[in-house]
N, C-alpha and C positions, 0 to 999 in steps of 0.2 A: 776760733774766728768763724767757722762754719755755722755755729749755733748762736752766734750773737744776734741781737735785734737791730744791728746797724745795717742790715741788708736792705738796700733801697727797693729791691724787687719782692720782698717778703709779702707785702700786702697786695701784690698785683692780682692774684686770684680772688682775693676778697673784694677788690674794686670791681672786677668783672662780675662777680656774683651780685653785688649791689646794683650794678647797671642792669643786670638781667631782672632783678627784683622790681625795678621801676618800669622798664619798658623793653620790649623785644626789638624794636625797629632800629634804634640808633642809640648813641650814647647819651643818657639823660643829662649828664653834667655839661654837655656840649650846648653852648648858648644858641646854636642854630637848630636845636631839637624842635621838631614839629609837634605841636599839641593838637592833633586831630581829634575828632569826636571819639573815636575808638580808644585813643590814648587817654582821654579824660575819663572815660568810663572805667578803664582799668585802674587809673590812678585813684579815682573816687572809691572804688571797691577796696583798694589797698588801704586807703586812709580809714574807711569805715571799719575794716577788719581790725586795724590797729587800735581802735577805740573800744573794742569788745573784749570781754573776758575770754581767754584762750580756751577754756573748758566749756564754753557755752555752745548751745546748739546753733545759734545765729553765727558765731565765729566759724564753726565747722562748715556750715552751709556756704558762707561767703568765701571761705578758703577754697572749697570745692569749685565754686563759680569762677574764682580767679584762676585756678589751675586749668579749668576747662577752657576759659577764654584764651589763656596763654597757649595751650596746646593747639587750639584751633588756629590761632594766628601763626604759630610755628608751622603748622601743616600747610596753610595757604602759601606762606612764604617759600616753603620747601617745594611746593608744586611749581610755583613760578620759576624758582631757581633751576629746578630740574629741566623745565622746557627751555629756558635760556641757555643752559649748558648744552642741551641737545641741538640747539640752533647754532652752536659754535661760539657762544659767549662765555666760555669757561672762566676766563680771567676777569671779565667785566660784569659777571652776574651780580656780585655783591654791590658793586657801585651802581649798577642799573636799578637795583632794588632799594638803594639808600635814598630816602627823602628827608629833607630838612626844611627849616623855615626859609632858607636861601634858595631852595629849589624853585625853578620857574618853568612855565610852559615855553617850549622852544619857539613856537610860532602860534600866535593866537588863532590863526585860521585852522590849526590842527585840533583845537579844543573840541569842536563838534564831532570830528572824526574819532578822537580819542574816547569821548563819551559813548559814541555808538559802538565802538569795538568793545569797550568795557561792559556795556549792557549786553551785547551779543555774547560775550564770554560768560556772563552770569546766567543768561537764559539758555544758551545752547551747549554749555559744557558743565562739568562738575569740578572746575578748578576752584570754585568757591563752594563751601557747604551750603545746604539748603537754607539754613537760618542766618546766613551771613548777610550783614548789612554792608553794602558796597562802601569801600573806603576810598577817600579822595587820594590817598597815597598811591593807589594803583592807577589812577588817572595820569599821574606824573610818569609812571613807568610806561604806560601805553604811549604817552606823548614821546618819550625817548625812543621807543620802538618805531614809531612813525618816522621820527627824524633819521633813524638808521635804516629805514625802508625794510623793517622786519616785522611790522605789526601784523600783516596778513599771514605771514609764515607762522608767527606765534599763535594766531588764532587757529590755523589749520592743525598745528601740532597739538594744541590744547584739545581740539575736537577729537583727535585720534587717541591721545594719551588719557584724557579725562572726559570720555563721551557722556552725554546726558543719557541717563538710563530712563526708559519708559516706566512710569509708575505701574504698580500692580493693577490698579483700576483700569488704566488705559489698555493694558494688555488683555484683561478680562473682557472689556467692551469690544475689542477687535475680534476676539475669539467668538463672542456671542453674535456679533453682526456677521461674521463669516460663516455662522452656522455650525461651529465646532462644539 
């Protein structure tokens, strides 16, 4: 009986693997799944790769690009989750980061403030990689933080944990202007 194929949970791991293959942010078979621009980019890359010969150089390049994009997305999500947990949202972190088609901005008056904070996060911290294109997904997360009166604390924590590093050129310019 333990080896039979009648186990309803036998494919559970495979389902999770397929979900991961399609998208990192939420469950793709969920009808409320958000198809944001970055999701479409990933999806189009996966579709393009599936149409190529697996031994081809194009397939390998596309496979590497898909892997890199996924890793970057995981890293950004992990950074956000780390800060949320440090702020005391251990149990709520995953739900705060979950965005679907049914997600709404809690208060339309917060939209401007949420955009400002998100821009400030991208410009003044390294919570996003340099090449990262801001995702609308994080606008919803910042809106939730505003509603919880935790957005400013989140920004302060992000500034400490992921400070913006001065570029080498800027450091060299300061040293030259200081006469070093």
